[in-house]
DRENVOVEX-781164 format. One record per atom (N, C-alpha, C): residue number from 1; x, y, z. Coordinates in Angstrom, 1 decimal. Layout:
// residues N
(r NUM (X Y Z))
...
***
This chain:
// residues 141
(r 1 (109.3 129.3 107.5))
(r 1 (107.9 129.4 108.0))
(r 1 (107.3 128.1 108.0))
(r 2 (106.7 127.7 109.1))
(r 2 (106.0 126.4 109.2))
(r 2 (104.6 126.5 108.6))
(r 3 (104.2 125.4 108.1))
(r 3 (102.9 125.2 107.5))
(r 3 (102.1 124.1 108.2))
(r 4 (100.8 124.2 108.2))
(r 4 (100.0 123.1 108.9))
(r 4 (99.0 122.6 107.8))
(r 5 (98.9 121.3 107.8))
(r 5 (97.9 120.7 106.9))
(r 5 (96.9 119.9 107.8))
(r 6 (95.6 119.9 107.4))
(r 6 (94.6 119.3 108.3))
(r 6 (93.7 118.3 107.5))
(r 7 (93.5 117.2 108.2))
(r 7 (92.5 116.3 107.8))
(r 7 (91.6 116.0 108.9))
(r 8 (90.3 115.7 108.7))
(r 8 (89.3 115.4 109.7))
(r 8 (88.6 114.1 109.4))
(r 9 (88.4 113.3 110.4))
(r 9 (87.7 112.1 110.3))
(r 9 (86.5 112.1 111.2))
(r 10 (85.3 111.7 110.7))
(r 10 (84.1 111.6 111.5))
(r 10 (83.8 110.1 111.4))
(r 11 (83.8 109.5 112.6))
(r 11 (83.6 108.0 112.8))
(r 11 (82.3 107.8 113.5))
(r 12 (81.5 106.8 113.0))
(r 12 (80.3 106.4 113.7))
(r 12 (80.3 105.0 113.9))
(r 13 (79.9 104.6 115.2))
(r 13 (79.8 103.2 115.5))
(r 13 (81.1 102.6 116.1))
(r 14 (81.1 101.3 116.3))
(r 14 (82.2 100.6 116.9))
(r 14 (83.3 100.4 115.9))
(r 15 (84.5 100.0 116.4))
(r 15 (85.6 99.8 115.5))
(r 15 (85.2 98.8 114.4))
(r 16 (84.7 97.6 114.7))
(r 16 (84.5 96.5 113.8))
(r 16 (83.2 96.7 112.9))
(r 17 (82.2 97.3 113.4))
(r 17 (80.9 97.5 112.6))
(r 17 (80.8 98.9 112.1))
(r 18 (81.5 99.8 112.7))
(r 18 (81.3 101.2 112.3))
(r 18 (82.1 101.6 111.0))
(r 19 (82.0 102.9 110.7))
(r 19 (82.7 103.4 109.5))
(r 19 (82.9 104.9 109.7))
(r 20 (83.8 105.4 108.8))
(r 20 (84.0 106.8 108.9))
(r 20 (84.3 107.4 107.6))
(r 21 (84.5 108.7 107.6))
(r 21 (84.8 109.5 106.4))
(r 21 (85.9 110.4 106.8))
(r 22 (87.0 110.4 106.0))
(r 22 (88.2 111.3 106.3))
(r 22 (88.1 112.3 105.2))
(r 23 (88.2 113.6 105.6))
(r 23 (88.2 114.7 104.7))
(r 23 (89.5 115.4 104.7))
(r 24 (90.1 115.6 103.5))
(r 24 (91.3 116.3 103.4))
(r 24 (91.0 117.8 103.3))
(r 25 (91.1 118.4 104.5))
(r 25 (90.6 119.8 104.7))
(r 25 (91.5 120.8 104.0))
(r 26 (92.8 120.7 104.2))
(r 26 (93.6 121.8 103.6))
(r 26 (93.5 121.9 102.1))
(r 27 (93.5 120.8 101.4))
(r 27 (93.5 120.9 100.0))
(r 27 (92.0 121.0 99.5))
(r 28 (91.1 120.4 100.3))
(r 28 (89.7 120.4 99.8))
(r 28 (89.5 119.4 98.7))
(r 29 (90.4 118.5 98.5))
(r 29 (90.2 117.6 97.3))
(r 29 (89.3 116.4 97.5))
(r 30 (88.8 116.2 98.7))
(r 30 (87.9 115.1 98.8))
(r 30 (87.7 114.6 100.2))
(r 31 (86.6 113.7 100.2))
(r 31 (86.3 113.0 101.4))
(r 31 (86.2 111.5 101.1))
(r 32 (86.9 110.7 101.9))
(r 32 (87.1 109.3 101.6))
(r 32 (86.5 108.4 102.7))
(r 33 (85.9 107.3 102.3))
(r 33 (85.3 106.4 103.3))
(r 33 (86.4 105.5 103.9))
(r 34 (86.3 105.2 105.2))
(r 34 (87.2 104.3 105.8))
(r 34 (86.4 103.4 106.7))
(r 35 (87.0 102.2 106.9))
(r 35 (86.3 101.2 107.8))
(r 35 (87.4 100.2 108.2))
(r 36 (87.1 99.5 109.3))
(r 36 (88.0 98.4 109.8))
(r 36 (88.2 97.4 108.7))
(r 37 (87.2 96.8 108.1))
(r 37 (87.4 95.8 107.0))
(r 37 (88.3 96.3 105.9))
(r 38 (88.1 97.6 105.5))
(r 38 (89.0 98.2 104.4))
(r 38 (90.4 98.3 104.9))
(r 39 (90.6 98.3 106.2))
(r 39 (92.0 98.5 106.7))
(r 39 (92.6 97.1 106.9))
(r 40 (91.9 96.2 107.5))
(r 40 (92.4 94.9 107.9))
(r 40 (92.2 93.7 106.9))
(r 41 (91.3 94.0 105.9))
(r 41 (91.1 92.9 105.0))
(r 41 (91.3 93.5 103.6))
(r 42 (90.3 93.6 102.7))
(r 42 (90.5 94.1 101.4))
(r 42 (89.9 95.5 101.3))
(r 43 (90.5 96.4 100.5))
(r 43 (90.1 97.8 100.4))
(r 43 (88.6 98.0 100.1))
(r 44 (88.1 97.3 99.1))
(r 44 (86.7 97.4 98.7))
(r 44 (86.3 98.9 98.5))
(r 45 (87.1 99.6 97.8))
(r 45 (86.8 101.0 97.4))
(r 45 (86.9 102.0 98.5))
(r 46 (87.5 101.6 99.6))
(r 46 (87.7 102.5 100.7))
(r 46 (89.2 102.7 101.0))
(r 47 (89.5 103.7 101.7))
(r 47 (90.9 103.9 102.1))
(r 47 (91.2 103.5 103.5))
(r 48 (92.4 103.7 103.9))
(r 48 (92.8 103.3 105.3))
(r 48 (93.9 104.3 105.7))
(r 49 (94.2 104.3 107.0))
(r 49 (95.3 105.2 107.5))
(r 49 (96.6 104.8 106.8))
(r 50 (96.8 103.5 106.6))
(r 50 (98.1 103.0 106.0))
(r 50 (98.2 103.5 104.5))
(r 51 (97.1 103.5 103.8))
(r 51 (97.1 104.0 102.4))
(r 51 (97.4 105.5 102.4))
(r 52 (96.9 106.2 103.3))
(r 52 (97.1 107.6 103.4))
(r 52 (98.6 107.9 103.7))
(r 53 (99.1 107.1 104.7))
(r 53 (100.6 107.2 105.0))
(r 53 (101.4 106.9 103.8))
(r 54 (101.0 105.8 103.0))
(r 54 (101.8 105.5 101.8))
(r 54 (101.8 106.6 100.8))
(r 55 (100.6 107.2 100.7))
(r 55 (100.6 108.4 99.7))
(r 55 (101.5 109.5 100.2))
(r 56 (101.4 109.8 101.5))
(r 56 (102.3 110.9 102.0))
(r 56 (103.8 110.5 101.8))
(r 57 (104.1 109.3 102.1))
(r 57 (105.5 108.9 102.1))
(r 57 (106.0 108.9 100.6))
(r 58 (105.3 108.4 99.7))
(r 58 (105.7 108.4 98.3))
(r 58 (105.9 109.8 97.8))
(r 59 (105.0 110.7 98.1))
(r 59 (105.1 112.0 97.6))
(r 59 (106.3 112.8 98.3))
(r 60 (106.5 112.6 99.6))
(r 60 (107.6 113.3 100.2))
(r 60 (108.9 112.8 99.7))
(r 61 (109.0 111.4 99.6))
(r 61 (110.3 110.9 99.1))
(r 61 (110.6 111.4 97.7))
(r 62 (109.5 111.4 96.8))
(r 62 (109.7 111.9 95.5))
(r 62 (110.3 113.3 95.5))
(r 63 (109.8 114.2 96.3))
(r 63 (110.2 115.5 96.4))
(r 63 (111.7 115.6 96.9))
(r 64 (112.0 114.9 98.0))
(r 64 (113.3 114.9 98.5))
(r 64 (114.3 114.3 97.5))
(r 65 (114.0 113.2 96.8))
(r 65 (114.9 112.6 95.9))
(r 65 (115.1 113.5 94.6))
(r 66 (114.0 114.1 94.2))
(r 66 (114.1 115.0 93.0))
(r 66 (115.1 116.2 93.4))
(r 67 (115.0 116.7 94.6))
(r 67 (115.9 117.8 95.0))
(r 67 (117.3 117.3 95.1))
(r 68 (117.5 116.1 95.7))
(r 68 (118.9 115.6 95.8))
(r 68 (119.5 115.3 94.4))
(r 69 (118.7 114.8 93.5))
(r 69 (119.2 114.6 92.1))
(r 69 (119.6 115.9 91.5))
(r 70 (118.7 116.9 91.6))
(r 70 (119.0 118.3 91.1))
(r 70 (120.2 118.9 91.7))
(r 71 (120.4 118.8 93.0))
(r 71 (121.6 119.3 93.6))
(r 71 (122.9 118.6 93.1))
(r 72 (122.7 117.4 92.7))
(r 72 (123.8 116.6 92.1))
(r 72 (124.1 117.0 90.7))
(r 73 (123.3 117.9 90.1))
(r 73 (123.5 118.3 88.7))
(r 73 (122.9 117.3 87.7))
(r 74 (122.1 116.4 88.2))
(r 74 (121.4 115.4 87.4))
(r 74 (119.9 115.4 87.7))
(r 75 (119.2 116.4 87.3))
(r 75 (117.8 116.4 87.6))
(r 75 (117.1 115.3 86.9))
(r 76 (116.1 114.7 87.6))
(r 76 (115.4 113.6 87.0))
(r 76 (114.4 114.0 85.9))
(r 77 (114.3 113.1 84.9))
(r 77 (113.3 113.3 83.9))
(r 77 (112.0 112.8 84.5))
(r 78 (112.1 111.7 85.2))
(r 78 (110.9 111.1 85.8))
(r 78 (111.3 110.1 87.0))
(r 79 (110.5 110.2 88.0))
(r 79 (110.7 109.3 89.1))
(r 79 (109.3 108.6 89.4))
(r 80 (109.3 107.3 89.5))
(r 80 (108.1 106.6 89.8))
(r 80 (108.3 105.9 91.2))
(r 81 (107.6 106.4 92.2))
(r 81 (107.8 105.9 93.6))
(r 81 (106.5 105.3 94.1))
(r 82 (106.7 104.1 94.7))
(r 82 (105.6 103.5 95.4))
(r 82 (106.0 103.3 96.9))
(r 83 (105.1 103.4 97.8))
(r 83 (105.3 103.1 99.2))
(r 83 (104.3 102.1 99.6))
(r 84 (104.7 101.0 100.1))
(r 84 (103.8 99.9 100.6))
(r 84 (103.9 99.9 102.2))
(r 85 (102.8 100.2 102.8))
(r 85 (102.8 100.2 104.3))
(r 85 (102.1 99.0 104.7))
(r 86 (102.8 98.2 105.5))
(r 86 (102.3 96.9 106.0))
(r 86 (101.7 97.1 107.4))
(r 87 (100.4 96.6 107.5))
(r 87 (99.6 96.7 108.7))
(r 87 (99.3 95.3 109.2))
(r 88 (99.6 95.0 110.4))
(r 88 (99.2 93.7 111.0))
(r 88 (98.2 94.0 112.2))
(r 89 (96.9 93.6 112.0))
(r 89 (96.0 93.8 113.1))
(r 89 (96.5 93.3 114.4))
(r 90 (96.3 94.1 115.5))
(r 90 (96.8 93.7 116.8))
(r 90 (98.2 94.1 117.0))
(r 91 (99.0 94.4 116.0))
(r 91 (100.4 94.8 116.1))
(r 91 (100.6 96.2 115.7))
(r 92 (100.0 96.6 114.5))
(r 92 (100.2 97.9 114.0))
(r 92 (101.0 97.9 112.7))
(r 93 (101.6 99.0 112.4))
(r 93 (102.4 99.2 111.2))
(r 93 (103.7 98.5 111.4))
(r 94 (104.0 97.5 110.6))
(r 94 (105.2 96.7 110.9))
(r 94 (106.4 96.9 109.9))
(r 95 (106.1 97.7 108.8))
(r 95 (107.2 98.0 107.9))
(r 95 (106.7 98.8 106.7))
(r 96 (107.6 99.5 106.1))
(r 96 (107.3 100.3 104.9))
(r 96 (108.4 100.0 103.8))
(r 97 (107.9 99.7 102.6))
(r 97 (108.8 99.4 101.5))
(r 97 (108.7 100.5 100.5))
(r 98 (109.7 101.3 100.3))
(r 98 (109.8 102.3 99.2))
(r 98 (110.4 101.6 98.0))
(r 99 (109.9 101.9 96.8))
(r 99 (110.4 101.4 95.5))
(r 99 (110.5 102.6 94.6))
(r 100 (111.6 102.9 94.0))
(r 100 (111.7 104.0 93.1))
(r 100 (112.4 103.5 91.8))
(r 101 (111.9 103.9 90.7))
(r 101 (112.5 103.7 89.4))
(r 101 (112.6 105.1 88.8))
(r 102 (113.8 105.4 88.2))
(r 102 (114.0 106.7 87.7))
(r 102 (114.6 106.8 86.3))
(r 103 (114.3 107.8 85.6))
(r 103 (114.9 108.2 84.4))
(r 103 (115.7 109.4 84.6))
(r 104 (117.1 109.2 84.6))
(r 104 (118.0 110.3 84.9))
(r 104 (119.2 110.2 84.0))
(r 105 (119.4 111.2 83.2))
(r 105 (120.5 111.2 82.2))
(r 105 (121.8 111.5 83.0))
(r 106 (122.9 110.8 82.5))
(r 106 (124.2 111.1 83.0))
(r 106 (124.5 110.6 84.4))
(r 107 (123.7 109.6 84.9))
(r 107 (123.9 109.1 86.2))
(r 107 (124.0 107.5 86.2))
(r 108 (125.0 107.0 86.9))
(r 108 (125.1 105.5 87.0))
(r 108 (124.2 105.0 88.1))
(r 109 (123.8 103.8 88.0))
(r 109 (122.9 103.2 89.0))
(r 109 (123.4 103.3 90.4))
(r 110 (124.7 103.1 90.6))
(r 110 (125.3 103.2 92.0))
(r 110 (125.1 104.5 92.6))
(r 111 (125.3 105.6 91.9))
(r 111 (125.0 107.0 92.4))
(r 111 (123.6 107.2 92.6))
(r 112 (122.7 106.7 91.7))
(r 112 (121.3 106.8 91.9))
(r 112 (120.8 106.2 93.2))
(r 113 (121.3 105.0 93.5))
(r 113 (121.0 104.3 94.8))
(r 113 (121.5 105.1 96.0))
(r 114 (122.7 105.7 95.9))
(r 114 (123.3 106.5 96.9))
(r 114 (122.5 107.7 97.2))
(r 115 (122.0 108.4 96.2))
(r 115 (121.2 109.6 96.4))
(r 115 (119.8 109.2 96.8))
(r 116 (119.3 108.1 96.4))
(r 116 (118.0 107.6 96.9))
(r 116 (118.0 107.3 98.4))
(r 117 (119.1 106.7 98.8))
(r 117 (119.3 106.4 100.2))
(r 117 (119.3 107.7 101.1))
(r 118 (120.1 108.7 100.6))
(r 118 (120.1 109.9 101.3))
(r 118 (118.8 110.6 101.3))
(r 119 (118.0 110.5 100.3))
(r 119 (116.6 111.1 100.2))
(r 119 (115.7 110.4 101.2))
(r 120 (115.9 109.1 101.3))
(r 120 (115.0 108.3 102.3))
(r 120 (115.3 108.8 103.7))
(r 121 (116.6 109.0 104.0))
(r 121 (117.0 109.4 105.3))
(r 121 (116.6 110.9 105.6))
(r 122 (116.6 111.7 104.6))
(r 122 (116.3 113.1 104.8))
(r 122 (114.8 113.5 104.7))
(r 123 (114.0 112.6 104.1))
(r 123 (112.6 112.9 103.9))
(r 123 (111.9 113.1 105.2))
(r 124 (111.2 114.2 105.4))
(r 124 (110.5 114.4 106.7))
(r 124 (109.5 113.3 107.1))
(r 125 (108.9 112.7 106.1))
(r 125 (107.9 111.7 106.4))
(r 125 (108.7 110.4 106.8))
(r 126 (109.8 110.1 106.2))
(r 126 (110.6 109.0 106.6))
(r 126 (111.1 109.2 108.1))
(r 127 (111.5 110.4 108.4))
(r 127 (111.9 110.7 109.7))
(r 127 (110.8 110.5 110.7))
(r 128 (109.6 110.9 110.4))
(r 128 (108.4 110.8 111.3))
(r 128 (108.0 109.3 111.5))
(r 129 (108.3 108.5 110.5))
(r 129 (107.9 107.1 110.5))
(r 129 (109.1 106.2 110.9))
(r 130 (110.1 106.7 111.5))
(r 130 (111.4 106.0 111.8))
(r 130 (111.2 104.9 112.8))
(r 131 (110.1 104.8 113.5))
(r 131 (109.8 103.8 114.5))
(r 131 (109.6 102.4 113.8))
(r 132 (109.4 102.4 112.5))
(r 132 (109.2 101.1 111.8))
(r 132 (110.3 101.0 110.8))
(r 133 (110.7 99.7 110.4))
(r 133 (111.7 99.5 109.4))
(r 133 (111.2 100.1 108.0))
(r 134 (112.1 100.8 107.4))
(r 134 (111.8 101.3 106.0))
(r 134 (112.9 100.8 105.1))
(r 135 (112.4 100.0 104.1))
(r 135 (113.4 99.5 103.1))
(r 135 (113.3 100.3 101.8))
(r 136 (114.3 100.2 101.0))
(r 136 (114.4 101.0 99.8))
(r 136 (114.9 100.1 98.7))
(r 137 (114.2 100.1 97.6))
(r 137 (114.6 99.4 96.4))
(r 137 (114.7 100.5 95.3))
(r 138 (115.9 100.9 94.9))
(r 138 (116.1 102.0 94.0))
(r 138 (116.9 101.5 92.8))
(r 139 (116.5 101.9 91.6))
(r 139 (117.2 101.5 90.4))
(r 139 (116.8 102.5 89.3))
(r 140 (117.7 102.7 88.3))
(r 140 (117.4 103.4 87.1))
(r 140 (116.5 102.6 86.3))
(r 141 (115.5 103.2 85.6))
(r 141 (114.6 102.5 84.8))
(r 141 (115.2 102.1 83.5))
***
């Protein structure tokens, strides 16, 4: 059964002088300020599309990898995943770097990396973002 998640942004003004608010509708967990300077320069307490993509990617990869480890008979004690989404003004998103460190009993690092790579390829968000290079740095903690 398919599910749908919704977020809504209300933007006022021009790209460079304006600002907006993005609301996570499905979860209802909040409304967050966005602006061009927070996207192209420093965050200054606001979010950006790239940060939201990074959040989605790190969460999706964590779920896919946890499942892959469990199917291998080596469920994780803990996975720490970060996703860095690189944005270049005038070009767009130019790359994503996933980093995962994990605590997994009974698993050698080589197998950890192999399963992490499979999770990266199978993660629905990775698949949706396949137009840009996605790197993976995976190691046992």
